[in-house]
All heavy atoms as a GROMACS GRO file, in nm:
protein
  559
    1MET      N    1   0.085  -0.125   0.005
    1MET     CA    2  -0.001   0.006  -0.011
    1MET      C    3   0.087   0.122  -0.002
    1MET      O    4   0.181   0.130   0.081
    1MET     CB    5  -0.085   0.000   0.122
    1MET     CG    6  -0.210   0.078   0.107
    1MET     SD    7  -0.319   0.032   0.239
    1MET     CE    8  -0.396   0.184   0.264
    2PRO      N    9   0.065   0.216  -0.087
    2PRO     CA   10   0.149   0.332  -0.102
    2PRO      C   11   0.130   0.433   0.012
    2PRO      O   12   0.020   0.444   0.074
    2PRO     CB   13   0.122   0.399  -0.233
    2PRO     CG   14  -0.020   0.346  -0.260
    2PRO     CD   15  -0.033   0.218  -0.198
    3GLN      N   16   0.228   0.513   0.053
    3GLN     CA   17   0.218   0.608   0.149
    3GLN      C   18   0.147   0.733   0.093
    3GLN      O   19   0.163   0.762  -0.026
    3GLN     CB   20   0.366   0.646   0.200
    3GLN     CG   21   0.424   0.553   0.282
    3GLN     CD   22   0.356   0.545   0.418
    3GLN    OE1   23   0.285   0.450   0.437
    3GLN    NE2   24   0.376   0.641   0.506
    4LEU      N   25   0.083   0.812   0.175
    4LEU     CA   26   0.021   0.936   0.140
    4LEU      C   27   0.121   1.040   0.126
    4LEU      O   28   0.191   1.066   0.228
    4LEU     CB   29  -0.090   0.967   0.238
    4LEU     CG   30  -0.175   1.096   0.202
    4LEU    CD1   31  -0.247   1.074   0.075
    4LEU    CD2   32  -0.279   1.118   0.324
    5ASP      N   33   0.130   1.106   0.018
    5ASP     CA   34   0.230   1.207   0.000
    5ASP      C   35   0.172   1.346   0.048
    5ASP      O   36   0.075   1.394  -0.012
    5ASP     CB   37   0.265   1.219  -0.154
    5ASP     CG   38   0.377   1.320  -0.178
    5ASP    OD1   39   0.448   1.355  -0.083
    5ASP    OD2   40   0.382   1.368  -0.295
    6THR      N   41   0.226   1.386   0.155
    6THR     CA   42   0.177   1.520   0.214
    6THR      C   43   0.271   1.633   0.200
    6THR      O   44   0.259   1.742   0.256
    6THR     CB   45   0.152   1.500   0.371
    6THR    OG1   46   0.285   1.461   0.425
    6THR    CG2   47   0.055   1.389   0.402
    7SER      N   48   0.366   1.620   0.106
    7SER     CA   49   0.470   1.728   0.089
    7SER      C   50   0.404   1.853   0.019
    7SER      O   51   0.457   1.959   0.041
    7SER     CB   52   0.580   1.678   0.002
    7SER     OG   53   0.539   1.642  -0.129
    8THR      N   54   0.303   1.836  -0.058
    8THR     CA   55   0.246   1.955  -0.119
    8THR      C   56   0.131   2.023  -0.042
    8THR      O   57   0.072   2.120  -0.090
    8THR     CB   58   0.197   1.910  -0.269
    8THR    OG1   59   0.093   1.811  -0.249
    8THR    CG2   60   0.306   1.866  -0.340
    9TRP      N   61   0.093   1.960   0.067
    9TRP     CA   62  -0.025   2.012   0.138
    9TRP      C   63  -0.007   2.162   0.184
    9TRP      O   64  -0.098   2.242   0.182
    9TRP     CB   65  -0.052   1.926   0.265
    9TRP     CG   66  -0.120   1.799   0.221
    9TRP    CD1   67  -0.136   1.747   0.102
    9TRP    CD2   68  -0.190   1.711   0.309
    9TRP    NE1   69  -0.203   1.626   0.108
    9TRP    CE2   70  -0.232   1.604   0.235
    9TRP    CE3   71  -0.213   1.716   0.448
    9TRP    CZ2   72  -0.303   1.498   0.292
    9TRP    CZ3   73  -0.287   1.608   0.505
    9TRP    CH2   74  -0.332   1.501   0.433
   10LEU      N   75   0.115   2.188   0.240
   10LEU     CA   76   0.150   2.320   0.290
   10LEU      C   77   0.128   2.420   0.171
   10LEU      O   78   0.065   2.536   0.194
   10LEU     CB   79   0.279   2.332   0.347
   10LEU     CG   80   0.321   2.469   0.405
   10LEU    CD1   81   0.228   2.511   0.515
   10LEU    CD2   82   0.460   2.464   0.441
   11THR      N   83   0.174   2.390   0.059
   11THR     CA   84   0.171   2.482  -0.059
   11THR      C   85   0.021   2.505  -0.094
   11THR      O   86  -0.018   2.616  -0.122
   11THR     CB   87   0.251   2.427  -0.174
   11THR    OG1   88   0.382   2.399  -0.132
   11THR    CG2   89   0.252   2.520  -0.292
   12MET      N   90  -0.054   2.399  -0.096
   12MET     CA   91  -0.192   2.406  -0.135
   12MET      C   92  -0.279   2.483  -0.037
   12MET      O   93  -0.353   2.571  -0.075
   12MET     CB   94  -0.249   2.260  -0.150
   12MET     CG   95  -0.204   2.189  -0.267
   12MET     SD   96  -0.230   2.268  -0.423
   12MET     CE   97  -0.407   2.255  -0.428
   13ILE      N   98  -0.244   2.470   0.086
   13ILE     CA   99  -0.322   2.537   0.197
   13ILE      C  100  -0.291   2.688   0.191
   13ILE      O  101  -0.378   2.772   0.196
   13ILE     CB  102  -0.297   2.472   0.333
   13ILE    CG1  103  -0.354   2.338   0.339
   13ILE    CG2  104  -0.342   2.570   0.440
   13ILE    CD1  105  -0.323   2.263   0.463
   14LEU      N  106  -0.161   2.718   0.177
   14LEU     CA  107  -0.120   2.860   0.176
   14LEU      C  108  -0.176   2.932   0.045
   14LEU      O  109  -0.218   3.039   0.053
   14LEU     CB  110   0.026   2.870   0.177
   14LEU     CG  111   0.093   2.834   0.309
   14LEU    CD1  112   0.243   2.846   0.304
   14LEU    CD2  113   0.041   2.923   0.418
   15SER      N  114  -0.175   2.859  -0.072
   15SER     CA  115  -0.226   2.919  -0.189
   15SER      C  116  -0.380   2.934  -0.178
   15SER      O  117  -0.444   3.032  -0.221
   15SER     CB  118  -0.192   2.833  -0.315
   15SER     OG  119  -0.246   2.709  -0.313
   16MET      N  120  -0.452   2.836  -0.110
   16MET     CA  121  -0.593   2.858  -0.094
   16MET      C  122  -0.619   2.983  -0.010
   16MET      O  123  -0.716   3.058  -0.049
   16MET     CB  124  -0.644   2.728  -0.025
   16MET     CG  125  -0.793   2.742   0.001
   16MET     SD  126  -0.849   2.613   0.119
   16MET     CE  127  -0.763   2.668   0.267
   17PHE      N  128  -0.548   2.992   0.097
   17PHE     CA  129  -0.572   3.120   0.182
   17PHE      C  130  -0.542   3.247   0.106
   17PHE      O  131  -0.617   3.344   0.114
   17PHE     CB  132  -0.493   3.119   0.302
   17PHE     CG  133  -0.545   3.022   0.413
   17PHE    CD1  134  -0.464   2.929   0.475
   17PHE    CD2  135  -0.670   3.047   0.462
   17PHE    CE1  136  -0.516   2.848   0.570
   17PHE    CE2  137  -0.718   2.960   0.558
   17PHE     CZ  138  -0.643   2.858   0.621
   18LEU      N  139  -0.442   3.251   0.032
   18LEU     CA  140  -0.412   3.363  -0.061
   18LEU      C  141  -0.522   3.396  -0.155
   18LEU      O  142  -0.566   3.512  -0.161
   18LEU     CB  143  -0.278   3.342  -0.123
   18LEU     CG  144  -0.231   3.460  -0.214
   18LEU    CD1  145  -0.199   3.584  -0.129
   18LEU    CD2  146  -0.110   3.420  -0.297
   19VAL      N  147  -0.562   3.291  -0.222
   19VAL     CA  148  -0.676   3.312  -0.330
   19VAL      C  149  -0.808   3.357  -0.249
   19VAL      O  150  -0.874   3.445  -0.301
   19VAL     CB  151  -0.703   3.184  -0.403
   19VAL    CG1  152  -0.829   3.191  -0.485
   19VAL    CG2  153  -0.582   3.152  -0.491
   20LEU      N  154  -0.842   3.303  -0.130
   20LEU     CA  155  -0.957   3.339  -0.065
   20LEU      C  156  -0.948   3.485  -0.014
   20LEU      O  157  -1.044   3.566  -0.021
   20LEU     CB  158  -0.985   3.250   0.061
   20LEU     CG  159  -1.042   3.121   0.035
   20LEU    CD1  160  -1.044   3.036   0.160
   20LEU    CD2  161  -1.186   3.136  -0.037
   21PHE      N  162  -0.830   3.520   0.026
   21PHE     CA  163  -0.809   3.662   0.066
   21PHE      C  164  -0.831   3.757  -0.050
   21PHE      O  165  -0.897   3.864  -0.038
   21PHE     CB  166  -0.664   3.677   0.126
   21PHE     CG  167  -0.632   3.819   0.162
   21PHE    CD1  168  -0.687   3.871   0.283
   21PHE    CD2  169  -0.545   3.898   0.093
   21PHE    CE1  170  -0.657   4.002   0.329
   21PHE    CE2  171  -0.520   4.018   0.133
   21PHE     CZ  172  -0.569   4.078   0.246
   22ILE      N  173  -0.776   3.728  -0.164
   22ILE     CA  174  -0.786   3.817  -0.284
   22ILE      C  175  -0.940   3.825  -0.323
   22ILE      O  176  -0.988   3.925  -0.362
   22ILE     CB  177  -0.698   3.759  -0.397
   22ILE    CG1  178  -0.548   3.777  -0.364
   22ILE    CG2  179  -0.732   3.835  -0.533
   22ILE    CD1  180  -0.446   3.717  -0.460
   23ILE      N  181  -1.007   3.702  -0.318
   23ILE     CA  182  -1.140   3.706  -0.360
   23ILE      C  183  -1.228   3.797  -0.272
   23ILE      O  184  -1.314   3.875  -0.308
   23ILE     CB  185  -1.204   3.566  -0.367
   23ILE    CG1  186  -1.143   3.482  -0.488
   23ILE    CG2  187  -1.349   3.564  -0.376
   23ILE    CD1  188  -1.173   3.340  -0.487
   24PHE      N  189  -1.202   3.779  -0.135
   24PHE     CA  190  -1.276   3.868  -0.044
   24PHE      C  191  -1.247   4.013  -0.048
   24PHE      O  192  -1.331   4.099  -0.045
   24PHE     CB  193  -1.259   3.818   0.094
   24PHE     CG  194  -1.348   3.694   0.135
   24PHE    CD1  195  -1.287   3.580   0.169
   24PHE    CD2  196  -1.486   3.712   0.138
   24PHE    CE1  197  -1.364   3.468   0.190
   24PHE    CE2  198  -1.554   3.601   0.174
   24PHE     CZ  199  -1.498   3.477   0.198
   25GLN      N  200  -1.119   4.047  -0.080
   25GLN     CA  201  -1.081   4.187  -0.103
   25GLN      C  202  -1.152   4.243  -0.228
   25GLN      O  203  -1.194   4.356  -0.221
   25GLN     CB  204  -0.934   4.196  -0.116
   25GLN     CG  205  -0.862   4.171   0.013
   25GLN     CD  206  -0.884   4.272   0.116
   25GLN    OE1  207  -0.895   4.395   0.082
   25GLN    NE2  208  -0.889   4.230   0.233
   26MET      N  209  -1.165   4.161  -0.327
   26MET     CA  210  -1.236   4.214  -0.450
   26MET      C  211  -1.380   4.228  -0.423
   26MET      O  212  -1.440   4.325  -0.480
   26MET     CB  213  -1.208   4.109  -0.565
   26MET     CG  214  -1.064   4.124  -0.619
   26MET     SD  215  -1.024   3.998  -0.738
   26MET     CE  216  -1.168   3.957  -0.822
   27LYS      N  217  -1.436   4.142  -0.353
   27LYS     CA  218  -1.578   4.151  -0.319
   27LYS      C  219  -1.612   4.279  -0.233
   27LYS      O  220  -1.700   4.351  -0.247
   27LYS     CB  221  -1.635   4.027  -0.251
   27LYS     CG  222  -1.662   3.914  -0.341
   27LYS     CD  223  -1.715   3.805  -0.253
   27LYS     CE  224  -1.804   3.708  -0.336
   27LYS     NZ  225  -1.914   3.763  -0.402
   28ILE      N  226  -1.528   4.297  -0.133
   28ILE     CA  227  -1.538   4.413  -0.043
   28ILE      C  228  -1.524   4.549  -0.116
   28ILE      O  229  -1.581   4.643  -0.081
   28ILE     CB  230  -1.446   4.405   0.082
   28ILE    CG1  231  -1.502   4.286   0.170
   28ILE    CG2  232  -1.442   4.524   0.161
   28ILE    CD1  233  -1.414   4.248   0.282
   29SER      N  234  -1.426   4.548  -0.209
   29SER     CA  235  -1.389   4.667  -0.276
   29SER      C  236  -1.500   4.712  -0.364
   29SER      O  237  -1.506   4.835  -0.405
   29SER     CB  238  -1.262   4.643  -0.357
   29SER     OG  239  -1.289   4.561  -0.456
   30LYS      N  240  -1.601   4.623  -0.405
   30LYS     CA  241  -1.708   4.666  -0.492
   30LYS      C  242  -1.820   4.740  -0.414
   30LYS      O  243  -1.916   4.799  -0.470
   30LYS     CB  244  -1.772   4.547  -0.562
   30LYS     CG  245  -1.672   4.493  -0.666
   30LYS     CD  246  -1.733   4.372  -0.729
   30LYS     CE  247  -1.639   4.328  -0.834
   30LYS     NZ  248  -1.691   4.207  -0.909
   31HIS      N  249  -1.815   4.739  -0.278
   31HIS     CA  250  -1.922   4.794  -0.202
   31HIS      C  251  -1.892   4.946  -0.194
   31HIS      O  252  -1.774   4.990  -0.189
   31HIS     CB  253  -1.922   4.743  -0.058
   31HIS     CG  254  -1.982   4.606  -0.050
   31HIS    ND1  255  -2.112   4.580  -0.052
   31HIS    CD2  256  -1.922   4.489  -0.040
   31HIS    CE1  257  -2.137   4.451  -0.057
   31HIS    NE2  258  -2.019   4.386  -0.037
   32LYS      N  259  -1.998   5.024  -0.190
   32LYS     CA  260  -1.979   5.166  -0.182
   32LYS      C  261  -2.024   5.214  -0.040
   32LYS      O  262  -2.134   5.177   0.002
   32LYS     CB  263  -2.073   5.242  -0.287
   32LYS     CG  264  -2.028   5.210  -0.423
   32LYS     CD  265  -2.107   5.292  -0.526
   32LYS     CE  266  -2.056   5.267  -0.659
   32LYS     NZ  267  -2.115   5.342  -0.757
   33PHE      N  268  -1.937   5.279   0.025
   33PHE     CA  269  -1.960   5.332   0.162
   33PHE      C  270  -1.978   5.478   0.158
   33PHE      O  271  -1.908   5.550   0.090
   33PHE     CB  272  -1.840   5.294   0.247
   33PHE     CG  273  -1.824   5.151   0.274
   33PHE    CD1  274  -1.721   5.084   0.204
   33PHE    CD2  275  -1.909   5.077   0.355
   33PHE    CE1  276  -1.704   4.944   0.214
   33PHE    CE2  277  -1.893   4.936   0.362
   33PHE     CZ  278  -1.784   4.878   0.304
   34TYR      N  279  -2.075   5.527   0.232
   34TYR     CA  280  -2.105   5.661   0.238
   34TYR      C  281  -1.992   5.736   0.329
   34TYR      O  282  -1.972   5.686   0.437
   34TYR     CB  283  -2.242   5.702   0.287
   34TYR     CG  284  -2.351   5.639   0.195
   34TYR    CD1  285  -2.425   5.541   0.225
   34TYR    CD2  286  -2.376   5.699   0.071
   34TYR    CE1  287  -2.517   5.490   0.134
   34TYR    CE2  288  -2.467   5.662  -0.020
   34TYR     CZ  289  -2.536   5.556   0.016
   34TYR     OH  290  -2.637   5.501  -0.071
   35TYR      N  291  -1.949   5.847   0.291
   35TYR     CA  292  -1.848   5.916   0.369
   35TYR      C  293  -1.907   5.990   0.483
   35TYR      O  294  -1.855   5.981   0.594
   35TYR     CB  295  -1.766   6.012   0.283
   35TYR     CG  296  -1.678   5.941   0.180
   35TYR    CD1  297  -1.710   5.950   0.044
   35TYR    CD2  298  -1.575   5.866   0.223
   35TYR    CE1  299  -1.627   5.879  -0.046
   35TYR    CE2  300  -1.488   5.793   0.137
   35TYR     CZ  301  -1.521   5.813  -0.006
   35TYR     OH  302  -1.436   5.744  -0.093
   36ASN      N  303  -2.019   6.066   0.465
   36ASN     CA  304  -2.080   6.145   0.573
   36ASN      C  305  -2.226   6.097   0.588
   36ASN      O  306  -2.316   6.150   0.522
   36ASN     CB  307  -2.074   6.292   0.543
   36ASN     CG  308  -1.932   6.341   0.538
   36ASN    OD1  309  -1.855   6.302   0.622
   36ASN    ND2  310  -1.898   6.435   0.451
   37PRO      N  311  -2.253   5.993   0.659
   37PRO     CA  312  -2.384   5.952   0.681
   37PRO      C  313  -2.463   6.060   0.773
   37PRO      O  314  -2.413   6.110   0.864
   37PRO     CB  315  -2.378   5.816   0.756
   37PRO     CG  316  -2.251   5.821   0.819
   37PRO     CD  317  -2.161   5.907   0.732
   38GLU      N  318  -2.591   6.075   0.736
   38GLU     CA  319  -2.671   6.174   0.806
   38GLU      C  320  -2.728   6.108   0.932
   38GLU      O  321  -2.764   5.993   0.932
   38GLU     CB  322  -2.782   6.226   0.718
   38GLU     CG  323  -2.742   6.304   0.607
   38GLU     CD  324  -2.860   6.350   0.525
   38GLU    OE1  325  -2.967   6.327   0.569
   38GLU    OE2  326  -2.832   6.408   0.414
   39LEU      N  327  -2.732   6.179   1.040
   39LEU     CA  328  -2.780   6.124   1.167
   39LEU      C  329  -2.935   6.132   1.154
   39LEU      O  330  -2.994   6.223   1.112
   39LEU     CB  331  -2.734   6.217   1.286
   39LEU     CG  332  -2.587   6.217   1.314
   39LEU    CD1  333  -2.558   6.316   1.429
   39LEU    CD2  334  -2.541   6.079   1.351
   40THR      N  335  -2.986   6.026   1.206
   40THR     CA  336  -3.136   6.011   1.203
   40THR      C  337  -3.182   6.026   1.345
   40THR      O  338  -3.120   5.990   1.440
   40THR     CB  339  -3.179   5.878   1.153
   40THR    OG1  340  -3.118   5.769   1.231
   40THR    CG2  341  -3.149   5.856   1.006
   41SER      N  342  -3.296   6.090   1.362
   41SER     CA  343  -3.351   6.113   1.494
   41SER      C  344  -3.405   5.979   1.545
   41SER      O  345  -3.477   5.913   1.483
   41SER     CB  346  -3.468   6.214   1.484
   41SER     OG  347  -3.524   6.234   1.607
   42MET      N  348  -3.370   5.955   1.673
   42MET     CA  349  -3.409   5.829   1.739
   42MET      C  350  -3.522   5.861   1.834
   42MET      O  351  -3.557   5.764   1.917
   42MET     CB  352  -3.286   5.769   1.809
   42MET     CG  353  -3.178   5.726   1.722
   42MET     SD  354  -3.232   5.611   1.602
   42MET     CE  355  -3.248   5.466   1.700
   43GLU      N  356  -3.579   5.974   1.830
   43GLU     CA  357  -3.690   6.005   1.929
   43GLU      C  358  -3.815   5.937   1.886
   43GLU      O  359  -3.849   5.937   1.773
   43GLU     CB  360  -3.709   6.161   1.939
   43GLU     CG  361  -3.585   6.232   1.999
   43GLU     CD  362  -3.608   6.375   1.997
   43GLU    OE1  363  -3.732   6.423   1.971
   43GLU    OE2  364  -3.516   6.451   2.010
   44THR      N  365  -3.884   5.892   1.984
   44THR     CA  366  -4.008   5.825   1.953
   44THR      C  367  -4.118   5.923   1.983
   44THR      O  368  -4.109   6.007   2.074
   44THR     CB  369  -4.035   5.703   2.034
   44THR    OG1  370  -4.026   5.733   2.179
   44THR    CG2  371  -3.936   5.593   2.008
   45PRO      N  372  -4.231   5.922   1.909
   45PRO     CA  373  -4.334   6.022   1.934
   45PRO      C  374  -4.401   5.989   2.057
   45PRO      O  375  -4.430   5.875   2.106
   45PRO     CB  376  -4.428   5.996   1.810
   45PRO     CG  377  -4.387   5.873   1.754
   45PRO     CD  378  -4.252   5.838   1.780
   46LYS      N  379  -4.435   6.097   2.141
   46LYS     CA  380  -4.504   6.077   2.266
   46LYS      C  381  -4.646   6.044   2.245
   46LYS      O  382  -4.721   6.111   2.173
   46LYS     CB  383  -4.482   6.207   2.343
   46LYS     CG  384  -4.539   6.190   2.492
   46LYS     CD  385  -4.484   6.294   2.577
   46LYS     CE  386  -4.547   6.286   2.709
   46LYS     NZ  387  -4.548   6.166   2.774
   47GLN      N  388  -4.689   5.938   2.313
   47GLN     CA  389  -4.827   5.890   2.308
   47GLN      C  390  -4.902   5.939   2.430
   47GLN      O  391  -4.850   5.928   2.547
   47GLN     CB  392  -4.837   5.737   2.291
   47GLN     CG  393  -4.764   5.690   2.175
   47GLN     CD  394  -4.768   5.533   2.163
   47GLN    OE1  395  -4.812   5.467   2.262
   47GLN    NE2  396  -4.729   5.475   2.053
   48ASN      N  397  -5.022   5.997   2.401
   48ASN     CA  398  -5.104   6.040   2.514
   48ASN      C  399  -5.184   5.925   2.568
   48ASN      O  400  -5.262   5.861   2.491
   48ASN     CB  401  -5.192   6.152   2.470
   48ASN     CG  402  -5.115   6.280   2.433
   48ASN    OD1  403  -5.008   6.297   2.493
   48ASN    ND2  404  -5.161   6.353   2.333
   49THR      N  405  -5.167   5.903   2.697
   49THR     CA  406  -5.240   5.792   2.762
   49THR      C  407  -5.328   5.849   2.867
   49THR      O  408  -5.285   5.962   2.929
   49THR     CB  409  -5.142   5.689   2.818
   49THR    OG1  410  -5.045   5.758   2.904
   49THR    CG2  411  -5.069   5.606   2.720
   50PRO      N  412  -5.445   5.799   2.893
   50PRO     CA  413  -5.529   5.855   2.983
   50PRO      C  414  -5.485   5.861   3.127
   50PRO      O  415  -5.516   5.949   3.209
   50PRO     CB  416  -5.662   5.774   2.975
   50PRO     CG  417  -5.617   5.648   2.906
   50PRO     CD  418  -5.503   5.676   2.832
   51TRP      N  419  -5.397   5.767   3.166
   51TRP     CA  420  -5.358   5.766   3.312
   51TRP      C  421  -5.242   5.865   3.327
   51TRP      O  422  -5.195   5.888   3.438
   51TRP     CB  423  -5.309   5.622   3.351
   51TRP     CG  424  -5.204   5.575   3.270
   51TRP    CD1  425  -5.071   5.590   3.268
   51TRP    CD2  426  -5.227   5.479   3.155
   51TRP    NE1  427  -5.011   5.521   3.181
   51TRP    CE2  428  -5.103   5.451   3.108
   51TRP    CE3  429  -5.337   5.427   3.098
   51TRP    CZ2  430  -5.090   5.358   2.991
   51TRP    CZ3  431  -5.323   5.342   2.991
   51TRP    CH2  432  -5.201   5.309   2.936
   52GLU      N  433  -5.182   5.929   3.232
   52GLU     CA  434  -5.083   6.031   3.246
   52GLU      C  435  -5.136   6.169   3.297
   52GLU      O  436  -5.075   6.238   3.356
   52GLU     CB  437  -5.002   6.054   3.123
   52GLU     CG  438  -4.902   5.931   3.091
   52GLU     CD  439  -4.832   5.958   2.963
   52GLU    OE1  440  -4.853   6.054   2.891
   52GLU    OE2  441  -4.737   5.872   2.943
   53THR      N  442  -5.261   6.186   3.266
   53THR     CA  443  -5.314   6.321   3.304
   53THR      C  444  -5.372   6.319   3.451
   53THR      O  445  -5.391   6.426   3.502
   53THR     CB  446  -5.436   6.362   3.209
   53THR    OG1  447  -5.528   6.245   3.210
   53THR    CG2  448  -5.370   6.371   3.069
   54LYS      N  449  -5.400   6.197   3.507
   54LYS     CA  450  -5.461   6.189   3.636
   54LYS      C  451  -5.350   6.157   3.735
   54LYS      O  452  -5.247   6.089   3.705
   54LYS     CB  453  -5.561   6.078   3.639
   54LYS     CG  454  -5.679   6.106   3.557
   54LYS     CD  455  -5.781   5.998   3.581
   54LYS     CE  456  -5.832   5.940   3.459
   54LYS     NZ  457  -5.920   5.830   3.490
   55TRP      N  458  -5.378   6.188   3.860
   55TRP     CA  459  -5.288   6.144   3.965
   55TRP      C  460  -5.339   6.018   4.017
   55TRP      O  461  -5.465   6.005   4.052
   55TRP     CB  462  -5.283   6.245   4.080
   55TRP     CG  463  -5.202   6.208   4.185
   55TRP    CD1  464  -5.066   6.222   4.193
   55TRP    CD2  465  -5.242   6.138   4.319
   55TRP    NE1  466  -5.016   6.169   4.314
   55TRP    CE2  467  -5.112   6.122   4.390
   55TRP    CE3  468  -5.356   6.097   4.364
   55TRP    CZ2  469  -5.123   6.060   4.513
   55TRP    CZ3  470  -5.360   6.040   4.494
   55TRP    CH2  471  -5.233   6.016   4.567
   56THR      N  472  -5.256   5.916   4.019
   56THR     CA  473  -5.304   5.783   4.069
   56THR      C  474  -5.216   5.739   4.184
   56THR      O  475  -5.093   5.776   4.191
   56THR     CB  476  -5.295   5.673   3.959
   56THR    OG1  477  -5.162   5.666   3.916
   56THR    CG2  478  -5.391   5.710   3.850
   57LYS      N  479  -5.268   5.662   4.276
   57LYS     CA  480  -5.183   5.610   4.386
   57LYS      C  481  -5.192   5.460   4.381
   57LYS      O  482  -5.298   5.399   4.358
   57LYS     CB  483  -5.242   5.659   4.523
   57LYS     CG  484  -5.159   5.623   4.631
   57LYS     CD  485  -5.213   5.679   4.764
   57LYS     CE  486  -5.122   5.644   4.878
   57LYS     NZ  487  -5.164   5.709   5.000
   58ILE      N  488  -5.083   5.405   4.394
   58ILE     CA  489  -5.067   5.250   4.384
   58ILE      C  490  -5.071   5.207   4.527
   58ILE      O  491  -4.990   5.252   4.618
   58ILE     CB  492  -4.940   5.205   4.312
   58ILE    CG1  493  -4.955   5.267   4.167
   58ILE    CG2  494  -4.927   5.061   4.310
   58ILE    CD1  495  -4.828   5.238   4.084
   59TYR      N  496  -5.165   5.117   4.564
   59TYR     CA  497  -5.173   5.063   4.701
   59TYR      C  498  -5.108   4.913   4.690
   59TYR      O  499  -5.161   4.836   4.616
   59TYR     CB  500  -5.312   5.050   4.742
   59TYR     CG  501  -5.379   5.175   4.778
   59TYR    CD1  502  -5.452   5.250   4.679
   59TYR    CD2  503  -5.347   5.244   4.892
   59TYR    CE1  504  -5.501   5.374   4.707
   59TYR    CE2  505  -5.398   5.366   4.928
   59TYR     CZ  506  -5.482   5.436   4.833
   59TYR     OH  507  -5.534   5.549   4.859
   60LEU      N  508  -5.004   4.896   4.770
   60LEU     CA  509  -4.949   4.759   4.779
   60LEU      C  510  -5.025   4.689   4.897
   60LEU      O  511  -5.058   4.752   4.990
   60LEU     CB  512  -4.794   4.780   4.804
   60LEU     CG  513  -4.715   4.844   4.707
   60LEU    CD1  514  -4.572   4.868   4.753
   60LEU    CD2  515  -4.726   4.770   4.573
   61PRO      N  516  -5.031   4.558   4.879
   61PRO     CA  517  -5.096   4.481   4.984
   61PRO      C  518  -5.033   4.501   5.118
   61PRO      O  519  -5.101   4.498   5.221
   61PRO     CB  520  -5.084   4.336   4.938
   61PRO     CG  521  -5.057   4.343   4.796
   61PRO     CD  522  -4.993   4.473   4.774
   62LEU      N  523  -4.897   4.512   5.128
   62LEU     CA  524  -4.831   4.525   5.255
   62LEU      C  525  -4.852   4.660   5.311
   62LEU      O  526  -4.820   4.686   5.433
   62LEU     CB  527  -4.686   4.494   5.233
   62LEU     CG  528  -4.653   4.354   5.198
   62LEU    CD1  529  -4.500   4.336   5.166
   62LEU    CD2  530  -4.703   4.256   5.299
   63SER      N  531  -4.885   4.763   5.232
   63SER     CA  532  -4.898   4.896   5.295
   63SER      C  533  -5.039   4.929   5.346
   63SER      O  534  -5.056   5.032   5.390
   63SER     CB  535  -4.854   5.005   5.185
   63SER     OG  536  -4.953   5.002   5.076
   64LEU      N  537  -5.130   4.836   5.332
   64LEU     CA  538  -5.262   4.857   5.380
   64LEU      C  539  -5.270   4.843   5.532
   64LEU      O  540  -5.201   4.764   5.584
   64LEU     CB  541  -5.357   4.753   5.311
   64LEU     CG  542  -5.388   4.773   5.164
   64LEU    CD1  543  -5.476   4.666   5.114
   64LEU    CD2  544  -5.452   4.904   5.137
   65PRO      N  545  -5.358   4.928   5.590
   65PRO     CA  546  -5.362   4.912   5.741
   65PRO      C  547  -5.430   4.783   5.781
   65PRO      O  548  -5.520   4.734   5.708
   65PRO     CB  549  -5.444   5.027   5.785
   65PRO     CG  550  -5.514   5.076   5.670
   65PRO     CD  551  -5.437   5.029   5.548
   66LEU      N  552  -5.392   4.734   5.898
   66LEU     CA  553  -5.457   4.603   5.943
   66LEU      C  554  -5.576   4.638   6.028
   66LEU      O  555  -5.602   4.719   6.088
   66LEU     CB  556  -5.357   4.538   6.030
   66LEU     CG  557  -5.236   4.480   5.950
   66LEU    CD1  558  -5.131   4.417   6.045
   66LEU    CD2  559  -5.278   4.379   5.841
   0.00000   0.00000   0.00000
Protein backbone atom coordinates (compact mmCIF):
# COMPACT_ATOMS: atom_id res chain seq x y z
CA MET A 1 0.00 0.00 0.00
CA PRO A 2 1.53 3.36 -1.00
CA GLN A 3 2.21 6.11 1.49
CA LEU A 4 0.17 9.32 1.38
CA ASP A 5 2.29 12.11 -0.02
CA THR A 6 1.78 15.18 2.16
CA SER A 7 4.67 17.27 0.88
CA THR A 8 2.44 19.55 -1.23
CA TRP A 9 -0.23 20.15 1.42
CA LEU A 10 1.41 23.23 2.87
CA THR A 11 1.69 24.82 -0.57
CA MET A 12 -1.93 24.05 -1.37
CA ILE A 13 -3.23 25.39 1.93
CA LEU A 14 -1.23 28.60 1.70
CA SER A 15 -2.27 29.20 -1.89
CA MET A 16 -5.91 28.55 -0.93
CA PHE A 17 -5.72 31.19 1.82
CA LEU A 18 -4.11 33.65 -0.55
CA VAL A 19 -6.78 33.13 -3.20
CA LEU A 20 -9.58 33.44 -0.64
CA PHE A 21 -8.08 36.63 0.70
CA ILE A 22 -7.88 38.11 -2.81
CA ILE A 23 -11.45 37.08 -3.62
CA PHE A 24 -12.82 38.65 -0.43
CA GLN A 25 -10.84 41.82 -1.02
CA MET A 26 -12.32 42.11 -4.50
CA LYS A 27 -15.83 41.54 -3.18
CA ILE A 28 -15.43 44.11 -0.42
CA SER A 29 -13.93 46.69 -2.76
CA LYS A 30 -17.12 46.69 -4.88
CA HIS A 31 -19.20 48.00 -1.98
CA LYS A 32 -19.84 51.71 -1.79
CA PHE A 33 -19.61 53.30 1.60
CA TYR A 34 -21.02 56.72 2.37
CA TYR A 35 -18.47 59.15 3.68
CA ASN A 36 -20.82 61.39 5.70
CA PRO A 37 -23.91 59.52 6.82
CA GLU A 38 -26.70 61.75 8.09
CA LEU A 39 -27.82 61.32 11.66
CA THR A 40 -31.35 60.10 12.06
CA SER A 41 -33.55 61.13 14.93
CA MET A 42 -34.07 58.31 17.38
CA GLU A 43 -36.84 60.06 19.30
CA THR A 44 -40.12 58.24 19.54
CA PRO A 45 -43.34 60.20 19.31
CA LYS A 46 -44.98 60.75 22.66
CA GLN A 47 -48.26 58.93 23.03
CA ASN A 48 -51.00 60.41 25.14
CA THR A 49 -52.38 57.91 27.58
CA PRO A 50 -55.35 58.59 29.85
CA TRP A 51 -53.53 57.71 33.07
CA GLU A 52 -50.80 60.28 32.50
CA THR A 53 -53.17 63.19 33.06
CA LYS A 54 -54.55 61.91 36.38
CA TRP A 55 -52.88 61.47 39.69
CA THR A 56 -53.02 57.84 40.73
CA LYS A 57 -51.89 56.13 43.86
CA ILE A 58 -50.71 52.55 43.89
CA TYR A 59 -51.69 50.56 46.97
CA LEU A 60 -49.48 47.65 47.79
CA PRO A 61 -50.95 44.81 49.86
CA LEU A 62 -48.29 45.26 52.53
CA SER A 63 -48.96 48.98 52.91
CA LEU A 64 -52.65 48.59 53.80
CA PRO A 65 -53.62 49.12 57.43
CA LEU A 66 -54.56 46.05 59.46
